[in-house]
C-alpha positions as a LaTeX table, in Angstrom:
\begin{tabular}{lrrr}
\hline
Residue & $x$ (\AA) & $y$ (\AA) & $z$ (\AA) \\
\hline
Unk1 & 0.04 & $-0.07$ & $-0.18$ \\
Unk2 & 1.21 & 3.79 & $-0.75$ \\
Unk3 & $-0.37$ & 6.87 & 0.07 \\
Unk4 & 0.50 & 10.44 & $-0.97$ \\
Unk5 & $-1.19$ & 13.78 & $-2.17$ \\
Unk6 & $-1.99$ & 14.92 & $-5.50$ \\
Unk7 & $-1.90$ & 18.64 & $-6.52$ \\
Unk8 & $-5.39$ & 19.79 & $-8.01$ \\
Unk9 & $-5.74$ & 23.35 & $-9.13$ \\
Unk10 & $-9.33$ & 24.71 & $-9.57$ \\
Unk11 & $-9.99$ & 28.46 & $-10.11$ \\
Unk12 & $-6.18$ & 29.18 & $-10.07$ \\
Unk13 & $-5.63$ & 27.72 & $-6.53$ \\
Unk14 & $-3.70$ & 24.62 & $-5.78$ \\
Unk15 & $-4.97$ & 22.20 & $-3.27$ \\
Unk16 & $-4.01$ & 18.61 & $-2.20$ \\
Unk17 & $-5.96$ & 15.53 & $-2.61$ \\
Unk18 & $-4.95$ & 12.65 & $-0.47$ \\
Unk19 & $-5.27$ & 8.88 & $-1.80$ \\
Unk20 & $-4.38$ & 5.45 & $-0.84$ \\
Unk21 & $-3.41$ & 3.00 & $-3.49$ \\
Unk22 & $-2.97$ & $-1.01$ & $-2.99$ \\
Unk23 & $-1.53$ & $-2.68$ & $-5.93$ \\
Unk24 & 1.09 & $-1.98$ & $-8.69$ \\
Unk25 & $-0.42$ & $-0.11$ & $-11.64$ \\
Unk26 & 2.58 & $-0.50$ & $-13.53$ \\
Unk27 & 2.68 & $-4.20$ & $-13.55$ \\
Unk28 & $-1.06$ & $-4.53$ & $-13.40$ \\
Unk29 & $-3.02$ & $-7.61$ & $-14.99$ \\
Unk30 & $-6.40$ & $-6.13$ & $-14.49$ \\
Unk31 & $-8.50$ & $-2.82$ & $-14.75$ \\
Unk32 & $-7.68$ & $-0.68$ & $-11.92$ \\
Unk33 & $-10.62$ & 0.57 & $-9.55$ \\
Unk34 & $-11.25$ & 3.97 & $-7.83$ \\
Unk35 & $-13.69$ & 4.04 & $-5.22$ \\
Unk36 & $-15.58$ & 7.19 & $-4.27$ \\
Unk37 & $-16.84$ & 7.92 & $-0.98$ \\
Unk38 & $-20.18$ & 9.09 & 0.22 \\
Unk39 & $-21.33$ & 12.15 & 2.02 \\
Unk40 & $-20.78$ & 14.66 & 0.45 \\
Unk41 & $-18.49$ & 15.34 & 3.41 \\
Unk42 & $-17.17$ & 11.65 & 4.43 \\
Unk43 & $-13.74$ & 10.17 & 4.03 \\
Unk44 & $-12.35$ & 6.88 & 2.43 \\
Unk45 & $-11.58$ & 5.16 & 5.74 \\
Unk46 & $-14.94$ & 3.34 & 5.82 \\
Unk47 & $-14.31$ & 2.01 & 2.46 \\
Unk48 & $-11.27$ & $-0.03$ & 3.06 \\
Unk49 & $-12.80$ & $-3.33$ & 2.54 \\
Unk50 & $-12.82$ & $-2.85$ & $-1.11$ \\
Unk51 & $-8.93$ & $-3.52$ & $-1.19$ \\
Unk52 & $-10.13$ & $-6.79$ & $-0.89$ \\
Unk53 & $-10.55$ & $-6.39$ & $-4.76$ \\
Unk54 & $-6.86$ & $-6.67$ & $-5.15$ \\
Unk55 & $-6.89$ & $-10.30$ & $-4.39$ \\
Unk56 & $-8.55$ & $-10.38$ & $-7.86$ \\
Unk57 & $-5.64$ & $-8.49$ & $-9.16$ \\
Unk58 & $-7.34$ & $-5.07$ & $-9.46$ \\
Unk59 & $-5.28$ & $-2.33$ & $-8.10$ \\
Unk60 & $-7.68$ & $-0.02$ & $-5.84$ \\
Unk61 & $-7.33$ & 3.55 & $-5.31$ \\
Unk62 & $-9.40$ & 5.41 & $-2.38$ \\
Unk63 & $-9.27$ & 8.80 & $-2.01$ \\
Unk64 & $-10.39$ & 12.01 & 0.22 \\
Unk65 & $-12.42$ & 14.50 & $-1.86$ \\
Unk66 & $-11.45$ & 17.86 & $-1.53$ \\
Unk67 & $-12.58$ & 19.51 & 1.88 \\
Unk68 & $-12.53$ & 16.24 & 3.68 \\
Unk69 & $-10.39$ & 13.92 & 5.45 \\
Unk70 & $-6.55$ & 14.40 & 4.96 \\
Unk71 & $-7.10$ & 16.39 & 1.81 \\
Unk72 & $-7.03$ & 20.23 & 1.81 \\
Unk73 & $-9.86$ & 21.79 & 4.06 \\
Unk74 & $-11.50$ & 24.88 & 2.96 \\
Unk75 & $-14.06$ & 26.00 & 5.51 \\
Unk76 & $-14.07$ & 29.61 & 4.38 \\
Unk77 & $-15.15$ & 28.87 & 0.88 \\
Unk78 & $-18.72$ & 29.94 & 0.02 \\
Unk79 & $-21.37$ & 27.54 & $-0.68$ \\
Unk80 & $-20.95$ & 28.54 & $-4.59$ \\
Unk81 & $-17.43$ & 27.15 & $-4.72$ \\
Unk82 & $-18.88$ & 23.39 & $-3.91$ \\
Unk83 & $-19.92$ & 22.00 & $-7.02$ \\
Unk84 & $-20.59$ & 18.70 & $-8.43$ \\
Unk85 & $-18.25$ & 19.69 & $-11.37$ \\
Unk86 & $-15.51$ & 20.69 & $-8.72$ \\
Unk87 & $-15.59$ & 16.94 & $-7.48$ \\
Unk88 & $-15.61$ & 15.72 & $-11.18$ \\
Unk89 & $-12.77$ & 17.87 & $-12.22$ \\
Unk90 & $-10.97$ & 16.42 & $-8.91$ \\
Unk91 & $-11.79$ & 12.98 & $-10.05$ \\
Unk92 & $-10.39$ & 13.56 & $-13.69$ \\
Unk93 & $-7.41$ & 15.00 & $-12.08$ \\
Unk94 & $-6.61$ & 12.05 & $-10.03$ \\
Unk95 & $-7.12$ & 9.60 & $-13.28$ \\
Unk96 & $-4.78$ & 11.54 & $-15.13$ \\
Unk97 & $-2.21$ & 11.67 & $-12.07$ \\
Unk98 & $-2.00$ & 7.89 & $-12.31$ \\
Unk99 & $-2.49$ & 7.56 & $-16.21$ \\
Unk100 & $-5.32$ & 5.11 & $-15.75$ \\
Unk101 & $-8.05$ & 7.60 & $-17.69$ \\
Unk102 & $-8.07$ & 5.01 & $-20.58$ \\
Unk103 & $-8.92$ & 2.17 & $-18.55$ \\
Unk104 & $-10.62$ & 2.16 & $-15.30$ \\
Unk105 & $-13.47$ & 0.86 & $-13.36$ \\
Unk106 & $-15.44$ & 3.12 & $-10.67$ \\
Unk107 & $-17.35$ & 1.95 & $-7.48$ \\
Unk108 & $-19.29$ & 4.90 & $-5.84$ \\
Unk109 & $-21.15$ & 4.58 & $-2.65$ \\
Unk110 & $-24.11$ & 6.46 & $-1.79$ \\
Unk111 & $-22.93$ & 10.30 & $-2.58$ \\
Unk112 & $-20.15$ & 8.58 & $-4.33$ \\
Unk113 & $-22.37$ & 6.62 & $-6.58$ \\
Unk114 & $-24.30$ & 9.67 & $-7.52$ \\
Unk115 & $-21.01$ & 11.72 & $-8.16$ \\
Unk116 & $-20.05$ & 8.55 & $-10.41$ \\
Unk117 & $-23.54$ & 8.55 & $-12.28$ \\
Unk118 & $-23.10$ & 12.43 & $-13.03$ \\
Unk119 & $-19.46$ & 11.61 & $-14.24$ \\
Unk120 & $-20.97$ & 9.36 & $-17.00$ \\
Unk121 & $-23.89$ & 11.53 & $-18.07$ \\
Unk122 & $-21.70$ & 14.69 & $-18.08$ \\
Unk123 & $-18.21$ & 13.46 & $-19.31$ \\
Unk124 & $-18.78$ & 10.30 & $-21.13$ \\
Unk125 & $-15.35$ & 9.09 & $-20.17$ \\
Unk126 & $-13.97$ & 6.75 & $-22.90$ \\
Unk127 & $-11.82$ & 4.74 & $-20.55$ \\
Unk128 & $-14.60$ & 3.76 & $-18.20$ \\
Unk129 & $-15.13$ & $-0.01$ & $-18.40$ \\
Unk130 & $-17.86$ & $-0.73$ & $-15.49$ \\
Unk131 & $-19.57$ & 1.33 & $-13.15$ \\
Unk132 & $-21.17$ & $-0.04$ & $-9.43$ \\
Unk133 & $-23.69$ & 2.02 & $-7.76$ \\
Unk134 & $-23.88$ & 0.90 & $-4.21$ \\
Unk135 & $-26.54$ & 2.40 & $-1.81$ \\
Unk136 & $-27.09$ & 5.44 & $-3.95$ \\
Unk137 & $-30.53$ & 7.32 & $-4.27$ \\
Unk138 & $-31.42$ & 8.37 & $-7.77$ \\
Unk139 & $-33.49$ & 11.54 & $-6.49$ \\
Unk140 & $-33.09$ & 13.03 & $-3.36$ \\
Unk141 & $-36.91$ & 13.37 & $-2.76$ \\
Unk142 & $-36.90$ & 9.62 & $-2.82$ \\
Unk143 & $-33.90$ & 9.54 & $-0.31$ \\
Unk144 & $-35.76$ & 11.76 & 1.98 \\
Unk145 & $-39.13$ & 10.02 & 1.99 \\
Unk146 & $-37.29$ & 6.90 & 2.85 \\
Unk147 & $-35.43$ & 8.39 & 5.61 \\
Unk148 & $-38.56$ & 9.75 & 7.10 \\
Unk149 & $-40.09$ & 6.48 & 6.88 \\
Unk150 & $-37.32$ & 4.49 & 8.56 \\
Unk151 & $-36.75$ & 7.13 & 11.26 \\
Unk152 & $-40.44$ & 6.69 & 12.47 \\
Unk153 & $-39.74$ & 3.33 & 14.60 \\
Unk154 & $-36.91$ & 5.31 & 16.58 \\
Unk155 & $-37.58$ & 6.52 & 20.10 \\
Unk156 & $-38.52$ & 10.02 & 20.28 \\
Unk157 & $-35.12$ & 11.33 & 21.68 \\
Unk158 & $-33.26$ & 10.08 & 18.60 \\
Unk159 & $-35.81$ & 11.71 & 16.14 \\
Unk160 & $-35.55$ & 15.11 & 18.33 \\
Unk161 & $-31.96$ & 15.02 & 18.41 \\
Unk162 & $-31.25$ & 14.19 & 14.67 \\
Unk163 & $-34.29$ & 16.94 & 13.66 \\
Unk164 & $-32.27$ & 19.45 & 15.77 \\
Unk165 & $-29.04$ & 18.92 & 14.11 \\
Unk166 & $-25.28$ & 19.35 & 15.67 \\
Unk167 & $-26.39$ & 22.11 & 17.79 \\
Unk168 & $-25.83$ & 19.56 & 21.01 \\
Unk169 & $-23.28$ & 17.69 & 19.57 \\
Unk170 & $-23.05$ & 15.06 & 22.09 \\
Unk171 & $-26.81$ & 14.06 & 21.78 \\
Unk172 & $-26.61$ & 14.36 & 17.96 \\
Unk173 & $-23.78$ & 11.74 & 17.86 \\
Unk174 & $-25.68$ & 9.42 & 20.21 \\
Unk175 & $-28.59$ & 9.78 & 18.30 \\
Unk176 & $-26.73$ & 9.02 & 15.03 \\
Unk177 & $-25.24$ & 6.05 & 16.61 \\
Unk178 & $-28.47$ & 4.60 & 17.19 \\
Unk179 & $-29.68$ & 5.26 & 13.51 \\
Unk180 & $-26.53$ & 3.88 & 11.94 \\
Unk181 & $-26.59$ & 0.80 & 14.06 \\
Unk182 & $-29.63$ & $-0.10$ & 12.22 \\
Unk183 & $-29.27$ & 1.53 & 9.04 \\
Unk184 & $-25.52$ & 2.28 & 8.25 \\
Unk185 & $-23.57$ & $-0.62$ & 9.61 \\
Unk186 & $-25.11$ & $-3.38$ & 11.42 \\
Unk187 & $-21.93$ & $-5.25$ & 12.47 \\
Unk188 & $-21.34$ & $-5.46$ & 16.06 \\
Unk189 & $-18.93$ & $-3.99$ & 17.13 \\
Unk190 & $-19.22$ & $-1.34$ & 14.43 \\
Unk191 & $-15.86$ & $-1.28$ & 12.50 \\
Unk192 & $-13.59$ & 1.52 & 13.74 \\
Unk193 & $-12.99$ & 2.69 & 10.22 \\
Unk194 & $-16.67$ & 3.63 & 9.87 \\
Unk195 & $-16.69$ & 5.35 & 13.58 \\
Unk196 & $-13.58$ & 7.35 & 12.15 \\
Unk197 & $-15.35$ & 8.41 & 8.84 \\
Unk198 & $-18.35$ & 9.63 & 10.75 \\
Unk199 & $-16.28$ & 11.58 & 13.33 \\
Unk200 & $-14.66$ & 13.19 & 10.67 \\
Unk201 & $-17.65$ & 15.14 & 9.77 \\
Unk202 & $-19.98$ & 14.93 & 12.98 \\
Unk203 & $-17.18$ & 14.50 & 16.02 \\
Unk204 & $-16.24$ & 17.43 & 18.09 \\
Unk205 & $-13.70$ & 18.63 & 15.68 \\
Unk206 & $-15.31$ & 17.53 & 12.54 \\
Unk207 & $-15.60$ & 19.58 & 9.52 \\
Unk208 & $-19.06$ & 20.01 & 7.83 \\
Unk209 & $-18.26$ & 22.65 & 5.39 \\
Unk210 & $-18.91$ & 20.12 & 2.18 \\
Unk211 & $-22.04$ & 18.55 & 3.82 \\
Unk212 & $-23.53$ & 22.29 & 4.68 \\
Unk213 & $-22.81$ & 23.48 & 0.84 \\
Unk214 & $-26.27$ & 21.90 & $-0.27$ \\
Unk215 & $-24.68$ & 20.46 & $-3.30$ \\
Unk216 & $-27.71$ & 17.83 & $-3.64$ \\
Unk217 & $-30.52$ & 20.18 & $-2.95$ \\
Unk218 & $-33.20$ & 19.33 & $-5.46$ \\
Unk219 & $-30.91$ & 16.88 & $-7.24$ \\
Unk220 & $-32.09$ & 14.10 & $-9.26$ \\
Unk221 & $-30.61$ & 12.00 & $-12.12$ \\
Unk222 & $-33.60$ & 9.86 & $-12.83$ \\
Unk223 & $-34.30$ & 11.59 & $-16.22$ \\
Unk224 & $-30.60$ & 11.31 & $-17.46$ \\
Unk225 & $-29.91$ & 7.90 & $-16.53$ \\
Unk226 & $-30.83$ & 6.71 & $-20.28$ \\
Unk227 & $-27.30$ & 8.32 & $-20.81$ \\
Unk228 & $-25.51$ & 5.96 & $-18.74$ \\
Unk229 & $-23.51$ & 4.13 & $-21.46$ \\
Unk230 & $-21.51$ & 1.54 & $-19.67$ \\
Unk231 & $-22.33$ & $-1.62$ & $-17.97$ \\
Unk232 & $-23.74$ & $-0.88$ & $-14.37$ \\
Unk233 & $-24.12$ & $-2.99$ & $-11.42$ \\
Unk234 & $-26.63$ & $-1.34$ & $-8.75$ \\
Unk235 & $-26.47$ & $-2.71$ & $-5.23$ \\
Unk236 & $-28.41$ & $-1.89$ & $-1.83$ \\
Unk237 & $-29.30$ & $-3.72$ & 1.28 \\
Unk238 & $-32.45$ & $-5.09$ & 2.68 \\
Unk239 & $-32.10$ & $-2.48$ & 5.88 \\
Unk240 & $-30.78$ & 0.23 & 3.45 \\
Unk241 & $-32.11$ & 4.02 & 3.75 \\
Unk242 & $-31.49$ & 3.14 & $-0.05$ \\
Unk243 & $-34.72$ & 1.22 & $-0.22$ \\
Unk244 & $-35.67$ & $-0.57$ & $-3.44$ \\
Unk245 & $-38.09$ & 2.55 & $-4.69$ \\
Unk246 & $-34.75$ & 4.65 & $-4.02$ \\
Unk247 & $-32.47$ & 2.95 & $-6.23$ \\
Unk248 & $-34.69$ & 1.16 & $-8.69$ \\
Unk249 & $-34.70$ & 3.89 & $-11.57$ \\
Unk250 & $-30.96$ & 3.09 & $-11.94$ \\
Unk251 & $-31.93$ & $-0.41$ & $-12.77$ \\
Unk252 & $-34.95$ & 0.58 & $-14.82$ \\
Unk253 & $-33.37$ & 3.49 & $-16.94$ \\
Unk254 & $-29.68$ & 2.24 & $-17.34$ \\
Unk255 & $-29.76$ & 0.32 & $-20.59$ \\
Unk256 & $-27.18$ & $-2.17$ & $-19.45$ \\
Unk257 & $-27.94$ & $-2.58$ & $-15.72$ \\
Unk258 & $-28.09$ & $-5.36$ & $-13.37$ \\
Unk259 & $-29.24$ & $-5.05$ & $-9.52$ \\
Unk260 & $-28.52$ & $-6.90$ & $-6.32$ \\
Unk261 & $-29.62$ & $-6.65$ & $-2.82$ \\
Unk262 & $-28.01$ & $-7.96$ & 0.13 \\
Unk263 & $-30.42$ & $-9.54$ & 2.58 \\
Unk264 & $-28.37$ & $-9.18$ & 5.50 \\
Unk265 & $-27.35$ & $-5.55$ & 5.05 \\
Unk266 & $-28.07$ & $-1.91$ & 5.56 \\
Unk267 & $-26.07$ & 0.88 & 3.92 \\
Unk268 & $-22.66$ & $-1.14$ & 3.90 \\
Unk269 & $-22.72$ & $-4.39$ & 2.63 \\
Unk270 & $-19.11$ & $-4.49$ & 1.87 \\
Unk271 & $-18.75$ & $-4.75$ & 5.63 \\
Unk272 & $-22.10$ & $-6.35$ & 6.68 \\
Unk273 & $-21.75$ & $-8.88$ & 3.88 \\
Unk274 & $-18.33$ & $-8.45$ & 3.02 \\
Unk275 & $-17.49$ & $-11.96$ & 1.22 \\
Unk276 & $-20.61$ & $-12.04$ & $-0.65$ \\
Unk277 & $-20.38$ & $-8.43$ & $-1.68$ \\
Unk278 & $-16.78$ & $-9.01$ & $-3.10$ \\
Unk279 & $-17.77$ & $-11.86$ & $-4.89$ \\
Unk280 & $-20.42$ & $-10.24$ & $-6.49$ \\
Unk281 & $-18.80$ & $-7.11$ & $-7.75$ \\
Unk282 & $-15.53$ & $-9.02$ & $-8.61$ \\
Unk283 & $-17.77$ & $-11.38$ & $-11.11$ \\
Unk284 & $-19.46$ & $-7.76$ & $-12.53$ \\
Unk285 & $-16.12$ & $-6.51$ & $-13.07$ \\
Unk286 & $-14.88$ & $-9.61$ & $-14.75$ \\
Unk287 & $-17.82$ & $-9.60$ & $-17.06$ \\
Unk288 & $-19.16$ & $-12.81$ & $-15.38$ \\
Unk289 & $-22.71$ & $-11.21$ & $-14.38$ \\
\hline
\end{tabular}
């Protein structure tokens, strides 16, 4: 494993994108994979199970998007700075840095899957071979509807604390922990990498700049999914906030799509059913499903 920083220069200012690479890009025998984290505003840490795909000879690159984790933080930037195209430009910069823009796969989780879908319909990258959209809504209205539905069964204190937001950060984090134990990651104990990612955003010293920029307000890709022109695998979990009706438009509207739901998982099947998830994703990337 190697890690490091990639210079990224939007609007004439240079920042740093942190990455982790597992595998040897120069001696690779299979197409490399880039994994896009959720949020907006989270980090790569909770996605480390995807390094298992290196066992199938796929080099894997994880990174922290600008404003998050170990990448440059920009708390003073206005909301207008933070756009989907900014993150797409950063992604292209990463591909070109590693020289893999002509041959790569993408796995996007939650916001990462939304971003990956936007990448395809906006940029039509010639080098993208296969796309995995994991636990991602196709429309924020559907996501908010599902969130409201699944929240109903929680105690009132959890609902009140989450509705209030991080004004009282201790209560907010406790309430999020209750929620995520059912609909985020059902493993017990919860993986430390998952906790690390949440604290990067919601902890006492967390940075919610990107999260608070409203990038996804009113967002939908439903009417553009027919423009996704690469083989696509759609994934969700039985206990996911990304319920079937939240993700089904990917399957219905992308011309070459298949869909797998993991029966014992919520929002992180790569932790909750790790072996099965890696088998399905590996077979898809190999063109076997």
